[in-house]
C-alpha positions, 0 to 999 in steps of 0.5 A, a space after each residue: 524461089 523466083 528463078 525461072 527454068 527454061 523448058 529445055 532444062 527440065 524434063 519433068 518436076 521430079 526428073 533428072 535435069 538435063 545438061 546445062 540446068 543449074 544444080 540448085 534448080 534441079 534439087 529444088 524440083 526433084 526433092 520430095 515435099 517437106 510435109 510428106 518426108 518422113 524426116 519432117 519432125 526429126 528436129 522436134 525428136 532431137 530437141 526432146 531427147 537433148 532437153 529431156 528432164 535430168 535427175 535430180 533437179 528436173 526429173 526422178 529416178 525413183 518414180 515413173 507413172 505406173 499404169 497411168 493411174 497414180 493417185 493424187 492426194 485428196 483435193 481437200 487435204 491441204 488449203 489453197 494457199 499450201 497447194 501453191 506455196 513451196 517452202 524455202 530450202 534450208 541454207 546450210 551454214 559454213 561447217 554444217 548445222 547440228 541435226 540437219 538432214 535430208 528430207 528422204 533420210 528422215 522419211 527412211 528413218 521413220 517409215 517401213 519403205 525402201 530409199 527409192 520409195 522415199 524419193 518417189 513420195 517426194 517426187 509425187 508431191 505426197 510430202 509436206 514440210 511445215 504445211 508446204 508440198 515438196 516436189 524435190 529432196 531438200 534439207 530440213 531442220 529438227 524443228 521442221 514439221 514433216 507430213 506424208 499424205 496429210 498425216 504427221 510423220 511422228 504419228 505414222 512411225 508409231 502406227 501398228 495395225 493388225 489385219 486378217 488379210 482374205 485370200 486374193 488380195 495383194 500386198 502391194 498398194 497398186 496392181 496392174 491387173 486391178 486386183 484388190 489390195 490390202 490398202 483397200 481394207 485400211 480405215 484410211 487409205 491415205 495411211 502409209 503403213 506397209 506389211 512386215 514379215 511377209 509370211 503371206 502371199 496373194 493366194 493366202 490369207 491369215 494374220 498380217 502385221 502392218 507397221 512402220 516400226 523398225 523393231 517390229 519389222 526385225 521381230 517378225 522377219 522370216 529369219 528371225 525364228 518367229 514361229 507361224 501356225 498355218 492351217 492348210 485345207 487340202 483337196 485329199 487327206 494325207 496317208 501315213 507316208 505323206 505325213 511322215 515325210 512332211 516332218 522331213 527337212 528335205 520337204 521344205 527346202 532351205 527353210 528347215 524342219 517344222 516344229 510340229 505337223 498335225 493332221 485333222 479335219 476343219 471344224 466348219 466343213 469337215 474337209 481334210 486339213 493339216 496344221 503346220 507350225 514352222 519358224 521360216 516357211 512361207 506359203 510358197 514353201 508349204 506348197 512346195 512341201 505338199 508337192 514333194 510329198 506327193 499330195 494334191 495340194 491345198 485348195 484355192 486360197 486354202 492356206 491360212 496363217 492363224 497365229 504369228 508368235 504369241 498373236 492369234 486371229 481368235 484371240 485378237 478378235 479378227 476371225 472375219 476376213 478383212 477385219 483390221 484394228 490397231 494393235 494394243 501395247 500389251 500385244 506388241 510387248 509380248 511380240 518384242 519380248 519373244 523376239 528379244 528372247 530368241 535374239 532377233 532384234 540384235 541379229 543382222 539378216 544374214 540370208 541363212 535359215 536359223 537352224 538352232 532348234 532340235 532337228 529331232 523333235 518335230 511334234 507328231 510323227 504320223 503314227 497316230 490316225 485319230 481325227 482332230 478338229 483344226 
């Protein structure tokens, strides 16, 4: 401040004061300048930590910005007054009200998503109630109209699509490596519909069922006993011993034995191929089975799911990779009828492989070496 220091009291600005100098004057002249101190922003950091957003009113546990490119809603999806207006929350009367539920509960009951994803949809302002965007979970009544990305929730609940997924397409909506996703093949990218069954992965192609119907999800899950036919294009032909070992349950781990294994040639290229019909295996188990029998494996993107129960790519007119179309009622009835016959709709996922089929009948035994076209 305005204190005057005698010349004999302080040797230098940052030097130790000599005897007789006031302690307050010594501290003022020897401390570091505030604008160069490493602690000059400690109050800001402490304020941000203490006053950070807390769940559920001011923050979100279900959503964090991923890869800095979350896609917002289309600009022209809602009118101007709907974008800046929030619907009032429902005031529950004492004792409750019949039919009243949380917004996330209705989303979970009508969409093929996880509970955390329903909360993320709300926090990302993807959900509307009576035309008003919502940013927090709230109570709704049966008369409230709910929409997701501008689409009616009741229409999304019954939406079912059939797709021929090409190899190299992810089964997620977004990818940190910016690889192409199945959602880019949808007729409208704002449609919220998820893959069911997960019989495919990134490096495989074939028939993919996209639906929000819980009965269809249960009918095509790997543990439901639904048979899937895979055509695998091999790097080298299989010998008799390798083909015989492909029939053994030990080659597939915990998935059990296949229904049939047939070796042949690709009808288009003449390359060696093998057709495997299995009730629970996925491409990762098929690659492991080929490795256990000593095969060089499949070519890149050479695993294709050509049939899923009663549905096949050829009969559905989906031979071209990337083709997609809505599922017809007769096709879904055939899929559900087969699931009901197997008891898959009433069975709960137990985490174990269904081994109810005969372990002694697995189709070809590998004794015949006649080449067939696959």
